[in-house]
C-alpha positions as CSV (number, residue, x, y, z in Angstrom):
1,S,150.8,-22.8,-20.0
2,K,150.6,-18.8,-19.9
3,S,149.8,-18.3,-16.1
4,D,152.1,-16.9,-13.5
5,A,153.7,-18.6,-11.0
6,L,151.1,-18.8,-8.4
7,G,148.8,-20.6,-10.4
8,K,151.5,-23.3,-11.4
9,A,152.5,-24.0,-8.2
10,I,148.9,-24.5,-7.4
11,L,148.4,-26.8,-10.1
12,T,151.5,-28.7,-9.1
13,L,150.2,-29.1,-5.3
14,Q,147.1,-30.3,-6.8
15,L,148.6,-33.1,-9.2
16,F,151.0,-34.0,-6.1
17,W,148.2,-34.7,-3.7
18,F,145.9,-36.8,-6.0
19,M,149.2,-39.1,-7.0
20,L,149.5,-39.0,-3.6
21,Q,145.7,-40.4,-2.7
22,V,146.2,-42.8,-5.2
23,V,149.8,-44.1,-3.9
24,V,148.0,-44.1,-0.4
25,C,145.2,-46.1,-1.9
26,S,146.9,-48.4,-3.5
27,S,149.3,-49.6,-0.7
28,T,146.4,-49.8,1.7
29,C,145.3,-52.6,-1.0
30,L,142.1,-50.6,-1.9
31,A,141.6,-50.8,-5.6
32,V,143.0,-48.3,-8.1
33,T,140.6,-47.9,-11.1
34,L,141.7,-47.4,-14.8
35,I,140.4,-44.3,-15.2
36,E,142.7,-43.2,-11.7
37,L,145.9,-44.7,-13.1
38,D,145.3,-43.2,-16.5
39,T,145.0,-39.6,-14.9
40,V,148.0,-40.3,-12.8
41,C,150.0,-41.1,-15.3
42,M,148.9,-37.4,-17.4
43,A,149.5,-35.9,-14.4
44,V,153.4,-37.3,-14.3
45,L,153.4,-36.0,-18.0
46,S,152.0,-32.7,-17.0
47,L,154.1,-32.2,-14.4
48,L,157.1,-32.9,-16.8
49,V,155.8,-30.6,-19.2
50,L,154.9,-28.0,-16.0
51,F,158.3,-28.3,-15.1
52,L,160.2,-28.1,-18.3
53,W,158.3,-24.9,-19.5
54,W,158.1,-22.8,-16.0
55,D,160.1,-19.9,-17.4
56,K,158.2,-19.9,-20.2
57,P,157.5,-16.3,-21.3
58,L,154.0,-15.3,-21.4
59,R,153.6,-14.3,-25.2
């Protein structure tokens, strides 16, 4: 929560990339494990918090 905009942008890209991989796997009828599904749910919540706190001061 105390990182700069570049760190937050990299985190956002990584979370979107992981969620895209899970969506593609499920759309091609590959199995999505429970831990992947749980991680996607946590990623969605993390993105929500990240966007709400984007301009949070460092101190």
